[in-house]
MDAnalysis code that builds the backbone (N, CA, C; Angstrom):
import MDAnalysis as mda
import numpy as np

u = mda.Universe.empty(198, n_residues=66, atom_resindex=np.repeat(np.arange(66), 3), trajectory=True)
u.add_TopologyAttr("name", ["N", "CA", "C"] * 66)
u.add_TopologyAttr("resid", np.arange(1, 67))
u.add_TopologyAttr("resname", ["MET", "PRO", "ASP", "PHE", "VAL", "ARG", "LYS", "ALA", "LEU", "ASP", "ASP", "GLU", "GLY", "LEU", "ARG", "SER", "ALA", "TYR", "GLU", "ALA", "ARG", "PRO", "ASP", "TYR", "GLN", "LYS", "ASN", "ASP", "TYR", "LEU", "GLY", "TRP", "ILE", "VAL", "ARG", "ALA", "LYS", "ARG", "PRO", "GLU", "THR", "GLN", "ALA", "LYS", "ARG", "LEU", "ARG", "GLN", "MET", "LEU", "ASP", "GLU", "LEU", "THR", "SER", "GLY", "GLY", "VAL", "TYR", "MET", "LYS", "MET", "ARG", "TRP", "ASN", "GLY"])
u.atoms.positions = np.array([
    [152.369, 146.883, 91.179],
    [152.494, 145.909, 92.240],
    [151.437, 146.233, 93.297],
    [150.655, 145.225, 93.690],
    [149.650, 145.454, 94.729],
    [150.302, 145.857, 96.056],
    [149.594, 146.678, 96.810],
    [150.124, 147.169, 98.085],
    [150.492, 146.045, 99.042],
    [149.675, 144.981, 99.096],
    [149.950, 143.911, 100.054],
    [151.245, 143.164, 99.701],
    [151.586, 143.091, 98.418],
    [152.837, 142.449, 98.005],
    [154.008, 143.367, 98.353],
    [153.859, 144.635, 98.061],
    [154.908, 145.615, 98.378],
    [155.194, 145.611, 99.881],
    [154.133, 145.596, 100.681],
    [154.294, 145.585, 102.136],
    [155.009, 144.322, 102.599],
    [154.638, 143.176, 102.052],
    [155.279, 141.915, 102.441],
    [156.761, 141.933, 102.086],
    [157.089, 142.427, 100.903],
    [158.499, 142.514, 100.499],
    [159.277, 143.434, 101.433],
    [158.688, 144.573, 101.763],
    [159.352, 145.520, 102.652],
    [159.467, 144.966, 104.072],
    [158.408, 144.347, 104.567],
    [158.422, 143.788, 105.923],
    [159.481, 142.700, 106.073],
    [159.698, 141.929, 105.015],
    [160.654, 140.827, 105.054],
    [162.058, 141.254, 104.594],
    [162.183, 142.516, 104.179],
    [163.475, 143.015, 103.711],
    [163.915, 142.374, 102.402],
    [162.945, 142.066, 101.546],
    [163.239, 141.344, 100.296],
    [163.017, 142.173, 99.033],
    [162.797, 143.454, 99.194],
    [162.524, 144.289, 98.021],
    [163.693, 144.248, 97.043],
    [164.918, 144.335, 97.530],
    [166.073, 144.331, 96.619],
    [166.242, 142.968, 95.945],
    [165.949, 141.881, 96.666],
    [166.021, 140.542, 96.053],
    [164.984, 140.416, 94.947],
    [163.792, 140.975, 95.183],
    [162.740, 140.958, 94.163],
    [163.167, 141.790, 92.956],
    [163.659, 142.989, 93.203],
    [164.048, 143.889, 92.110],
    [165.215, 143.337, 91.299],
    [166.030, 142.479, 91.895],
    [167.170, 141.898, 91.187],
    [166.758, 140.791, 90.222],
    [165.544, 140.302, 90.368],
    [165.066, 139.240, 89.473],
    [164.751, 139.814, 88.094],
    [164.833, 138.974, 87.059],
    [164.468, 139.445, 85.701],
    [162.989, 139.847, 85.651],
    [162.678, 140.725, 84.717],
    [161.301, 141.218, 84.593],
    [160.291, 140.083, 84.418],
    [160.637, 139.068, 83.634],
    [159.665, 137.994, 83.412],
    [159.327, 137.288, 84.723],
    [160.293, 137.145, 85.616],
    [160.015, 136.498, 86.898],
    [159.148, 137.388, 87.781],
    [159.446, 138.669, 87.809],
    [158.635, 139.588, 88.613],
    [157.191, 139.577, 88.116],
    [157.023, 139.627, 86.812],
    [155.673, 139.609, 86.235],
    [154.964, 138.290, 86.515],
    [155.675, 137.183, 86.371],
    [155.082, 135.874, 86.654],
    [154.618, 135.781, 88.094],
    [155.479, 136.175, 89.021],
    [155.118, 136.111, 90.433],
    [153.867, 136.951, 90.717],
    [153.862, 138.187, 90.269],
    [152.720, 139.065, 90.565],
    [151.429, 138.543, 89.948],
    [151.490, 138.146, 88.688],
    [150.293, 137.620, 88.034],
    [149.782, 136.371, 88.712],
    [150.677, 135.493, 89.086],
    [150.326, 134.232, 89.733],
    [149.662, 134.493, 91.084],
    [150.184, 135.455, 91.827],
    [149.631, 135.763, 93.148],
    [148.250, 136.404, 93.024],
    [148.115, 137.406, 92.192],
    [146.837, 138.136, 92.133],
    [145.741, 137.356, 91.413],
    [146.087, 136.364, 90.619],
    [145.053, 135.560, 89.949],
    [144.392, 134.542, 90.878],
    [144.951, 134.336, 92.049],
    [144.360, 133.381, 92.992],
    [142.971, 133.864, 93.379],
    [142.018, 132.965, 93.386],
    [140.636, 133.333, 93.690],
    [140.375, 133.398, 95.193],
    [141.026, 132.519, 95.929],
    [140.803, 132.477, 97.373],
    [141.935, 133.186, 98.111],
    [141.602, 133.914, 99.166],
    [142.640, 134.600, 99.939],
    [143.699, 133.638, 100.487],
    [143.294, 132.429, 100.829],
    [144.252, 131.446, 101.354],
    [145.281, 131.069, 100.288],
    [144.804, 130.926, 99.067],
    [145.702, 130.581, 97.964],
    [146.634, 131.748, 97.674],
    [146.093, 132.947, 97.700],
    [146.904, 134.134, 97.469],
    [148.010, 134.238, 98.525],
    [147.658, 134.005, 99.776],
    [148.642, 134.063, 100.863],
    [149.702, 132.970, 100.699],
    [149.282, 131.785, 100.290],
    [150.221, 130.680, 100.088],
    [151.205, 131.001, 98.966],
    [150.706, 131.574, 97.885],
    [151.564, 131.928, 96.758],
    [152.529, 133.054, 97.126],
    [152.039, 134.017, 97.873],
    [152.902, 135.104, 98.330],
    [154.014, 134.542, 99.211],
    [153.663, 133.642, 100.120],
    [154.657, 133.026, 100.997],
    [155.705, 132.265, 100.192],
    [155.260, 131.560, 99.147],
    [156.216, 130.825, 98.308],
    [157.190, 131.782, 97.644],
    [156.683, 132.886, 97.105],
    [157.562, 133.858, 96.471],
    [158.566, 134.395, 97.485],
    [158.111, 134.756, 98.666],
    [159.000, 135.292, 99.695],
    [160.061, 134.264, 100.093],
    [159.644, 133.020, 100.246],
    [160.594, 131.962, 100.601],
    [161.629, 131.749, 99.505],
    [161.188, 131.801, 98.261],
    [162.114, 131.617, 97.143],
    [163.086, 132.785, 97.033],
    [162.621, 133.985, 97.310],
    [163.515, 135.138, 97.292],
    [164.520, 135.059, 98.437],
    [164.078, 134.548, 99.567],
    [164.962, 134.405, 100.725],
    [166.065, 133.394, 100.452],
    [165.676, 132.260, 99.896],
    [166.668, 131.207, 99.663],
    [167.534, 131.494, 98.446],
    [166.993, 132.183, 97.454],
    [167.734, 132.454, 96.222],
    [167.936, 131.170, 95.431],
    [168.202, 131.298, 94.166],
    [168.460, 130.121, 93.343],
    [167.249, 129.265, 93.057],
    [166.054, 129.793, 93.377],
    [164.814, 129.053, 93.131],
    [163.815, 130.014, 92.496],
    [163.093, 129.502, 91.502],
    [162.042, 130.279, 90.840],
    [160.905, 129.322, 90.523],
    [159.760, 129.547, 91.122],
    [158.577, 128.704, 90.927],
    [158.906, 127.225, 91.164],
    [159.586, 126.989, 92.263],
    [159.986, 125.645, 92.699],
    [160.984, 124.959, 91.758],
    [161.583, 125.742, 90.867],
    [162.594, 125.206, 89.960],
    [163.934, 125.866, 90.281],
    [164.981, 125.145, 90.019],
    [166.309, 125.686, 90.209],
    [166.537, 126.836, 89.232],
    [167.149, 127.904, 89.726],
    [167.405, 129.068, 88.871],
    [168.787, 129.593, 89.213],
    [169.592, 129.759, 88.193],
    [170.947, 130.285, 88.377],
    [170.999, 131.728, 87.919],
    [170.598, 132.607, 88.798],
    [170.564, 134.027, 88.455],
    [171.870, 134.618, 88.594],
])
């Protein structure tokens, strides 16, 4: 996990919500974030992941019943 993602999870108090997700979701989120070419896109994707972890029940803008 990149340091900037780890820091964002810790700063937002979402590390446990992230760790509770299935491995495929954690891998998808990380790959999707780091593959962004522009820093703005990377930040937007990171924000989406954080928002989805905060709200729960959402994965990549889709309903998820974890």
